[in-house]
C-alpha positions, -999 to 999 in steps of 0.1 A, spaced: 124 -75 137 94 -93 122 89 -100 85 53 -104 75 35 -111 42 5 -87 40 -28 -90 21 -25 -127 21 -29 -157 44 -4 -178 23 34 -175 28 53 -160 -2 22 -142 -15 11 -106 -9 36 -80 0 65 -85 24 72 -58 51 96 -57 80 83 -44 113 107 -30 139 91 -21 173 113 4 191 115 19 226 129 51 211 137 63 176 169 54 158 185 80 136 170 86 102 203 73 87 201 41 107 165 34 97 172 40 61 202 17 63 181 -10 78 155 -6 51 183 -9 24 196 -40 41 162 -56 43 156 -48 6 118 -51 10 91 -28 -3 90 -12 32 103 -14 67 81 0 93 94 14 126 71 19 156 74 38 189 45 37 214 34 72 224 21 82 259 -16 80 248 -11 44 236 -10 52 199 20 40 178 39 66 159 48 48 126 74 56 100 79 37 67 111 34 47 116 19 13 151 9 2 153 43 -15 136 68 8 112 75 36 75 70 25 47 93 35 20 66 35 22 28 34 -8 5 38 7 -30 37 34 -22 63 7 -7 85 -13 -39 82 19 -59 89 26 -38 120 -10 -43 133 -6 -80 128 27 -81 147 14 -60 176 -17 -82 180 -1 -116 174 28 -109 197 4 -95 223 22 -61 224 -12 -44 222 -49 -51 218 -74 -40 191 -84 -14 181 -50 1 173 -41 36 164 -11 44 142 1 80 140 19 93 108 30 128 100 16 129 65 -18 112 71 -26 117 107 -41 88 128 -49 55 112 -71 31 132 -70 -6 127 -98 -29 138 -98 -67 141 -129 -82 124 -146 -114 133 -135 -132 102 -98 -126 109 -94 -96 87 -76 -65 99 -93 -33 87 -75 0 83 -93 33 83 -78 57 58 -87 92 46 -105 93 13 -80 103 -14 -102 100 -45 -82 110 -75 -92 138 -99 -96 133 -137 -68 148 -158 -77 158 -194 -41 165 -205 -18 140 -189 20 141 -196 32 123 -226 57 104 -205 28 85 -189 14 70 -220 49 65 -234 60 47 -203 29 25 -202 29 17 -239 -9 13 -240 -30 45 -240 -54 44 -211 -91 51 -214 -88 77 -187 -62 93 -165 -66 106 -130 -42 120 -104 -38 121 -66 -11 134 -43 4 99 -45 2 87 -81 -11 89 -116 -40 66 -122 -43 50 -157 -77 33 -163 -79 5 -188 -108 -14 -204 -102 -49 -190 -81 -70 -167 -62 -86 -196 -47 -52 -205 -35 -46 -169 -19 -81 -167 -2 -78 -201 12 -43 -197 51 -41 -196 60 -5 -187 91 14 -196 102 21 -160 128 46 -170 101 68 -186 78 63 -156 107 74 -133 106 108 -149 71 114 -134 87 116 -99 77 123 -72 44 106 -83 41 68 -88 18 51 -114 -11 28 -108 -30 10 -136 -64 -4 -130 -94 -20 -148 -126 -39 -140 -119 -74 -127 -131 -108 -140 -136 -123 -105 -131 -93 -83 -146 -58 -87 -114 -43 -99 -77 -51 -104 -46 -30 -103 -8 -29 -106 15 -4 -91 49 9 -104 72 31 -83 107 33 -98 113 67 -83 104 58 -48 108 22 -41 114 -2 -69 100 -15 -102 66 -30 -93 51 -31 -58 35 -65 -51 5 -50 -31 0 -13 -23 -25 -8 5 -22 30 5 -34 35 -31 -68 19 -23 -76 52 -5 -79 64 -41 -88 33 -60 -117 23 -38 -136 57 -41 -130 58 -79 -144 23 -84 -172 28 -58 -185 57 -78 -181 40 -111 -197 7 -101 -223 22 -78 -214 1 -47 -197 9 -14 -181 -25 -7 -156 -39 -31 -131 -67 -34 -99 -59 -52 -70 -79 -66 -36 -65 -71 -24 -85 -101 13 -86 -94 34 -118 -96 28 -123 -58 -8 -110 -59 -29 -98 -30 -66 -95 -20 -80 -64 -5 -115 -58 9 -126 -22 6 -156 -1 17 -161 36 12 -180 57 38 -179 94 30 -145 109 38 -131 75 50 -120 45 31 -117 11 49 -91 -13 35 -89 -48 50 -67 -78 45 -50 -108 62 -13 -113 70 10 -142 79 44 -141 96 75 -153 78 103 -147 103 113 -131 136 149 -120 142 173 -96 159 191 -67 143 226 -59 155 238 -24 150 
């Protein structure tokens, strides 16, 4: 097992993920137990398929997750740094299909996601505003989360949600976002129903955030800050039906699981 901090090049920043390359699948119960034992946002399990792609599955300490960006970035970093494969890489996931990862000249790893632009919601549930405590300027929705849009970065940083109220919105999570002071936009991500209180950096949600901000700001390339306590930087670009999300990663540990 490898533990990697994703969307950062500094240890103890970004979002931690465990990566477990396998020759064949463990049982679902074993993989969930390992994720609980790791107690990280996600543990990714990989099995190489005959065509060279890597089938990937992601588990939080609570449940299996349909789509996880930071653990995919961490998996690509492990495969390349440990010379288990060469770029470009292809990851195969049941819910999102194939995800390709390219290695850019500046050291960034760039993931190719489907465009999941959220749709505006005119009558959002009261539990959303009650749980956030600050009424957003606009509310949008995707298959993954509610999007609450605020006026400025200060509101996003200051917000202290009622996580019990947000949990009632399951199976959807909640992302809050606003224009950034130094970056194009900032966000924070809460997922009490599916993983924990606040996720440090959530790569998958930028498949929705990047198209929204691209349209609002009128630019296809954007830099984003996830303003959690650990924080993370993401480099996004939108090209039609695809969203490219790039970041760096750094290894924290390598170990052996005994089961």
